[in-house]
C-alpha positions as CSV (number, residue, x, y, z in Angstrom):
1,M,-120.8,17.9,71.0
2,K,-122.5,14.7,69.8
3,S,-125.9,13.2,71.8
4,A,-125.6,10.3,73.9
5,D,-127.8,8.2,71.5
6,E,-125.4,9.6,68.5
7,I,-122.9,8.3,70.9
8,A,-124.2,4.5,70.8
9,I,-125.1,4.6,67.5
10,D,-121.4,5.1,66.9
11,I,-120.2,3.0,68.7
12,L,-122.6,-0.1,67.1
13,S,-121.5,1.0,63.8
14,W,-118.0,0.7,64.6
15,L,-118.6,-3.3,66.2
16,A,-120.4,-3.7,63.0
17,G,-116.7,-3.5,62.0
18,E,-115.0,-5.7,64.3
19,P,-117.0,-8.6,64.5
20,D,-115.2,-10.1,67.3
21,L,-116.7,-7.6,69.4
22,L,-119.9,-7.2,68.5
23,S,-120.0,-11.3,68.8
24,R,-119.1,-10.5,72.3
25,F,-121.6,-7.7,72.6
26,L,-124.5,-9.7,71.0
27,A,-123.4,-12.7,73.4
28,L,-123.4,-10.6,77.0
29,T,-127.0,-8.8,76.0
30,G,-128.6,-11.9,74.6
31,T,-129.3,-10.3,71.3
32,D,-129.1,-12.1,67.7
33,P,-128.2,-10.3,64.9
34,S,-130.9,-10.2,63.5
35,S,-132.9,-8.4,66.3
36,L,-130.5,-5.8,66.0
37,R,-132.7,-3.1,63.9
38,N,-135.5,-3.4,66.5
39,A,-133.5,-3.2,69.8
40,I,-131.5,-0.2,68.8
41,G,-135.2,1.7,69.3
42,E,-135.5,-0.4,73.4
43,P,-133.8,2.5,75.5
44,G,-131.8,0.1,77.0
45,F,-129.6,-1.1,74.5
46,M,-128.0,2.1,74.0
47,G,-127.2,2.3,77.2
48,G,-126.0,-1.3,77.3
49,L,-123.6,-0.4,73.7
50,V,-122.0,2.3,76.0
51,A,-121.8,0.2,79.5
52,F,-120.0,-2.7,76.8
53,L,-117.1,0.0,76.7
54,M,-117.1,1.4,80.0
55,D,-116.5,-2.3,81.2
56,H,-113.7,-2.8,79.2
57,E,-110.9,0.0,79.1
58,P,-108.8,-1.7,75.9
59,T,-112.4,-1.6,74.3
60,L,-112.8,1.8,75.1
61,I,-109.5,2.8,74.1
62,A,-109.8,1.0,71.0
63,F,-112.7,2.8,70.0
64,C,-111.7,6.4,71.1
65,E,-109.2,6.2,69.1
66,A,-110.6,4.6,65.6
67,T,-113.4,7.2,65.9
68,G,-111.4,10.4,67.6
69,T,-114.0,10.3,70.2
70,A,-112.8,11.7,73.4
71,P,-113.3,9.1,76.3
72,Q,-115.3,11.9,78.6
73,D,-118.0,11.2,76.4
74,I,-118.1,8.4,76.2
75,V,-118.3,8.9,80.1
76,R,-120.9,11.5,79.8
77,A,-122.9,9.4,77.0
78,H,-122.8,6.5,79.8
79,E,-124.5,8.9,82.7
80,K,-126.8,10.2,81.1
81,L,-128.3,6.9,79.1
82,S,-127.5,5.0,82.7
83,G,-129.7,8.0,84.4
84,A,-126.7,8.4,86.6
85,A,-126.8,12.0,85.2
86,D,-131.0,12.4,86.2
87,L,-129.2,11.1,89.5
88,Q,-126.9,13.7,90.2
89,D,-128.9,16.5,88.9
90,S,-131.5,16.0,92.0
């Protein structure tokens, strides 16, 4: 099973091959292509990648089909990176 960070990196890799979606993601996050490498080190950025899929079901399904990732793995990564998993454990 992949970690939440690995899933987020998979999403970024997939988005790199989907220019329209990548442009949309960058516009929504206010990130420009030249700062992507630095943004990866920021915890909120990784969560933002997963949230981007969670917020648009057709994009989520397209990613899952293209990569063979189960939708529930995306949900699990979203919970982990958004801190929701920590709230459930308390």
